[in-house]
One Martini backbone bead per residue (centre of mass of N, CA, C, O) as a GRO file, in nm:
protein
   86
    1MET     BB    1   0.093   0.036   0.028
    2THR     BB    2   0.071   0.351  -0.016
    3GLN     BB    3   0.065   0.647   0.131
    4ARG     BB    4  -0.192   0.749  -0.002
    5GLN     BB    5  -0.367   0.506   0.061
    6ASP     BB    6  -0.333   0.520   0.367
    7VAL     BB    7  -0.458   0.795   0.405
    8LYS     BB    8  -0.732   0.737   0.280
    9SER     BB    9  -0.812   0.509   0.477
   10THR     BB   10  -0.784   0.671   0.738
   11VAL     BB   11  -0.980   0.907   0.668
   12ARG     BB   12  -1.227   0.740   0.601
   13ASP     BB   13  -1.257   0.597   0.872
   14TYR     BB   14  -1.295   0.857   1.038
   15ILE     BB   15  -1.540   0.979   0.891
   16LEU     BB   16  -1.731   0.744   0.936
   17LYS     BB   17  -1.711   0.732   1.249
   18GLU     BB   18  -1.769   1.051   1.318
   19PHE     BB   19  -1.988   1.157   1.062
   20LEU     BB   20  -2.098   0.845   0.937
   21PRO     BB   21  -2.267   0.656   1.103
   22GLY     BB   22  -2.365   0.362   0.917
   23GLU     BB   23  -2.228   0.405   0.670
   24SER     BB   24  -2.127   0.311   0.378
   25PRO     BB   25  -1.815   0.289   0.251
   26GLU     BB   26  -1.904   0.312  -0.055
   27ALA     BB   27  -2.030   0.610  -0.026
   28LEU     BB   28  -1.716   0.694   0.021
   29GLN     BB   29  -1.536   0.863  -0.186
   30ASP     BB   30  -1.255   1.023  -0.299
   31SER     BB   31  -1.464   1.252  -0.451
   32THR     BB   32  -1.622   1.334  -0.223
   33GLU     BB   33  -1.791   1.612  -0.110
   34LEU     BB   34  -1.758   1.733   0.213
   35ILE     BB   35  -1.820   2.048   0.226
   36THR     BB   36  -2.007   2.128  -0.022
   37ARG     BB   37  -2.225   1.890   0.079
   38GLY     BB   38  -2.231   1.890   0.415
   39ILE     BB   39  -2.073   1.673   0.576
   40LEU     BB   40  -1.888   1.918   0.660
   41ASP     BB   41  -1.854   2.132   0.899
   42SER     BB   42  -1.669   2.347   1.081
   43LEU     BB   43  -1.630   2.156   1.324
   44ALA     BB   44  -1.551   1.902   1.162
   45THR     BB   45  -1.309   2.027   1.025
   46LEU     BB   46  -1.147   2.075   1.281
   47LYS     BB   47  -1.137   1.776   1.365
   48LEU     BB   48  -0.986   1.685   1.111
   49VAL     BB   49  -0.735   1.858   1.140
   50SER     BB   50  -0.646   1.741   1.408
   51PHE     BB   51  -0.619   1.452   1.315
   52ILE     BB   52  -0.413   1.498   1.087
   53GLU     BB   53  -0.189   1.624   1.260
   54GLU     BB   54  -0.158   1.387   1.460
   55ARG     BB   55  -0.137   1.135   1.272
   56PHE     BB   56   0.091   1.280   1.058
   57ASN     BB   57   0.276   1.497   1.180
   58ILE     BB   58   0.142   1.789   1.105
   59ALA     BB   59   0.112   2.126   0.970
   60LEU     BB   60  -0.144   2.346   0.912
   61GLU     BB   61  -0.237   2.599   0.739
   62PRO     BB   62  -0.492   2.806   0.738
   63HIS     BB   63  -0.539   2.790   0.416
   64GLU     BB   64  -0.559   2.449   0.450
   65THR     BB   65  -0.875   2.456   0.597
   66ASP     BB   66  -1.029   2.425   0.328
   67ALA     BB   67  -1.187   2.324   0.038
   68ASP     BB   68  -0.926   2.325  -0.136
   69TYR     BB   69  -0.798   2.081   0.067
   70LEU     BB   70  -1.076   1.922   0.224
   71ASN     BB   71  -1.312   1.808   0.015
   72THR     BB   72  -1.140   1.549  -0.032
   73ILE     BB   73  -0.960   1.265  -0.009
   74ASP     BB   74  -0.765   1.332  -0.228
   75SER     BB   75  -0.678   1.621  -0.121
   76ILE     BB   76  -0.581   1.521   0.152
   77ALA     BB   77  -0.361   1.330   0.052
   78ALA     BB   78  -0.198   1.544  -0.102
   79LEU     BB   79  -0.136   1.722   0.141
   80VAL     BB   80   0.010   1.519   0.316
   81GLU     BB   81   0.224   1.442   0.110
   82SER     BB   82   0.347   1.728   0.089
   83LYS     BB   83   0.427   1.741   0.405
   84THR     BB   84   0.607   1.458   0.410
   85LYS     BB   85   0.829   1.540   0.171
   86ARG     BB   86   1.017   1.764   0.327
   0.00000   0.00000   0.00000
């Protein structure tokens, strides 16, 4: 499993457990819009940011905590990967 796949799996599991309990894992695709479709509100987004920073030992900049970076599992994985390759 590549790092990106590991990140996607970890983030997907967290979102399903914390914000979509009981939802089928197949319903949450890598391209599902989390913020713009209302799956994550502002409080949920802050919880997700905290989880990402702690789990992957990275620090997100304030501008990296909006829909441009966190709207899909794909974009989250790309962000984490960019932070861990430095």
